[in-house]
N, C-alpha and C positions, 0 to 999 in steps of 0.2 A: 274794471282799471280800476276802482273806488274799493272793490272786493278784495285784489290784489295788494294796495297802497297802507289798508287797513292789516292786511296779513302781517305788513311789513313793517306799522308799528306794532301790531302788538308785539312778536319778533324781539324787535327792538328793544320793546319796555320790559319785555323778562328777561331777557341779556344781561338791564341793568339791574333789577332786583333782585337776579341770581348774584350780579357781581358784586353790588351791593354787600347783598348777605355772607358773600363771602370776606368781604373788604372787614363788616362791621365784628366777624368771627377769628378772621388774621389778628388783627388788632388786640385784640382780650385774650386771648389766646398767649400761656407762658412761656415758649419756647426758646424766647432769646432773637430769635430773627428778626420781626420786628413786634411791633405794638408794643403797647406799655410792659415793666418788667417789674415783680414784685419788689419791695423794698427792704431788706436785711442791715438791721445793722447788730454791727456785734464790737464791743468794746475791749481793751484794751492798753498799756501801756506798753514804753518807749520802752525799743528792744528785744518785746518778748518774741516768740514767734506769728500771735497775728500779724506785729508791726513788719515784721521780714518779708510775711506775704504779701503787705500792704505796699512795702517800697518794690520788691520783687515786680511784682503789677501783674503776676500770671493769675492768681488766685480771684481777683474782679472777676477780669476778661475770663474765664472758665466757667466764674459763677454766670457774668451778663447771656453765656453762649449757653443757657438752661436757664432761663429766660426771670432768672431775677439781678437787682442794684444791690450791691454791697454797700453799705456806710459806719467807716469807719468814726470809731465816735474813742478820746484818748482820756483816758484816766489818771492822776498819779501813783492808787493803787488802790489792789481789789475789792477792801472794806467801802471809795468810794463808785466802782460799779458793781456789788452788792446792791445800793442806796438803787443806782439806777435800773437795777434789773427790775426790783420790785417794783419802782415806779410807773415800768413800764415801757421805758425809754429807748433801754437797747434788746432785744432777743437774743443776744450772746455775748459770753463776756469770758476773755482768756484771762486766769485768777490763777495766783500761785495755791499752795495745798490748804491753808489758813482758814481763806473769807469763806470758803463753801460751812467748812465747820460753825463759825458763827455763825453764818444767815440762816441753817438750819436748826439750832438751837433753838433760837427768833422766832422759830414755828413758821419761817419760808420756806416753800416750795423751791426745790436744784435738782435741779436732773441733771448728771454730770455725765457729759455726750462725748468726751475723750479725753483721752490723757497725754501728756507729753514725755518729754524726756529731767532729767534732772538738774536743776542749776545749784546743784551745793556747793562746787568749788569756786562759784558764784558768790557767794551767800553767809555771810556769818556777821561776828560782831570787832568790828573795828576799832581799834583806838590811838592814840595822836604819836610821831612820832617820840616825844619827847616825856610820857607819862609814865613809863618807867614801868608799867605792865604787864610784863610777860607769861601771868599764867594769871587763868578763872578765879583761883583762890586771891589772888589780890583785885580781885572786885567787888571785892567785902566793903563796904561802904561809898563805894564811887558810884556816879548818878552813869548813868542808863538808859539809853533815847535809841526809840520804837515806836515802828502805831502799830495803832490798835486791829482788832479783827485784821491782822498780815504773817504773813510767817515771821518775821520780826520776834513777834511777839510770841511766838512757841519758841524761834531759837532761843531768844533770850533765856526763858523757864526751863529750858532745854540744859541750858548755863549754869545757868543759877546750880540746879539740880545737880550736874557733872561734876559741880566743884563744891557739894556737899553742903553748900551756903541756901538760905532761904530769902522768898522777898522783902522779907522784912534786911535780911540785912547789907541790901543794897537799895539805890535811892531810882525808883524807875518811872521816868517819862517819858509820859505818854506824846505824837509828836508830829506832826507832818515829814515826809522827806524834806520839802523844800526850810521848816524851820528850821530841824535836826542839820541837816545840813550848815547852814551861816551862826547856828549853834556848836559847832562841833568847829567849825573853820575857828570861831575866836576862843573856842579852850572852855568852851561856858559846860559841856557832855565832857565826861570820862572814856567814858564807850559811847558805840554806835549802833547800830543791830540794821541789818538793810541788805539787799542784794546788787547784783549789777544795772543799770549801771555805775547807779552813786558806788559800790563800793569803791570801784575801778578807780572812778574820779576822784573818793577822798586817797588811796594808795597813790596815786599819781599827785592827783593836785597839793593834795597839805602834806606829803609824805606819811599814810597813813599806814600804820600792818594791819593785815589780820593778824584776831588775837587766837579766832577757832573757826575756820568754816564750817560751814553742811556736814559736812564729809566727815569729819572727826567727832559731831555733835550725833549722825544718824538722824540726820536730818535734810531728805530732799530738796525740800521747797518743787516739787513739781507742779512741772504746768500744768492747769485744767481746762478742756473747756467749755463753760457749762449754761446753762438753759434755763427756764422755767417751764412755763407750760406751754412755752412756744415748743420747742422742743418735744414735746410727747406729745403735737397737733401737727409734727409737720416733719414725719419719721426723716420721710422720702428729700430731703431739706436736709438734714443730719447728716445720710452719707455723702453726700454732694461735700459738706465740709471737710468734715472730716478726709475723705478722701483728696480732693484737692490741698486743703492747708498736707497732708503725711509729705503730697509732692513736693509743695514747697519745701518744705524742714528735709527731702533730700537734696533736692541743689542747694541749699543753703551751706550741709554738713557736703558737697563737693567742691564748691565753689566758695569756700571762705576767703580768699582776699579780692574776688570783687564785690562778695556781701560788705565788705567792711567797707569797702570803696565805698559803697551806694547807704550804709548808714551814717558812713560820716556828714555827707553832706544831708542826709534826711532828720536827722540826730541834731546834726553843729557841734559836734561835739570831737575831742582830738584824735585824730588818731590813735595815739598809742591808749588811751580810753580802750576805742569804740575796737579796737583790736584785743585789749586785753578780757575784753568781755566775750566776744567770738569766742579766742582760740581753747578758753578755758572751762568751754563747755560743748557738749552736740545738741542736736533738733530731731524732735518727731512729734509726732501726733496720732494716733490710735485709737485703738477702741480700749476703754476699762477693765483694766484684768482683775483679781482678787488678792493679788497680790500692793494693789494699790488702792485699793477701799482696805488693806490692812493698813495701810500709812495713815491714812483719813484717821480709822478708828482710834486707831494711836495720838493722833492729836486731836479727839474728842476727848476718848480719855481722862492724856493732860489737864486739859481746860476744867474740865470736872472736876477733880482732886485739886486745880489747885482756887476753885469756885470760881472761874473765870466768868463758865459759863452754870447755867444754878440749873441743868437741865444734863440728864445722862441721851444721848442719842446712839442708836446704832444707826454704822453706814448703810450698811445691807442694807435698810428697810425706804433707805429712801432715795435709792440707786435703780436708776429710772433709762440708765443710757440703754442704745442700740448695738 
């Protein structure tokens, strides 16, 4: 009897040990179905592709199913995102075409993980409705606001060059988007280089006119998903992020009316502003191509030529996308 009891207790004990071990393994594995999730923090800006994915919700659910908890962190511009990435606050960032160039020239490691579509039609230089400015040449002697180390700085330099002017012919004012918005509304600046939704807000709220857009300046202001060391150490995660963001972008292109409704609520902007922003662009997210590397190189060349950066860089040497 004692032997039977002993065997029974041993069997129960072994079952308990095996069950506990399995539970412990199940708790730590990253399949997203149970246990802890690995956190990934992604920086974004209002209305950009990552924001679209955040609002839609599918991206976060799909990543969770693979064992990852997605945390979204909003920034006002790409320059701020680059600072956060340098400090390790975020793992990925959705930025425009210029912040990576500035960061690389400053010695930061940047991995171009994915490239998106152009925002050329919603990016450009806006002027007040009563400014009387109808051509780029008329910017001479005028005050132009921009944000350094962002695509707005690149647009200004391209516009000045196209007009046959130099930076000494205009008054350039480096301002944050919020400060520039107030200054523009009060007529304290003559022109403002920016992108959607800020340009759409200026056009609808203040009656501003788009003096020149990115398409006319050959400035795509393309979406990029970038990272630093994190992407180099997590190539499997890169593939998932790009795949699922790409799927959300396909959804966005096919459901613009629904997207506008969701973004109006999330961004707390007028429907007319959001509709203008969404309808004048398309969405995409995929692998970085040679053409996009060439675009980045053209920015690097102009910045070096104009003395914005002190070091000539070659983008292809630092592109580590998968």
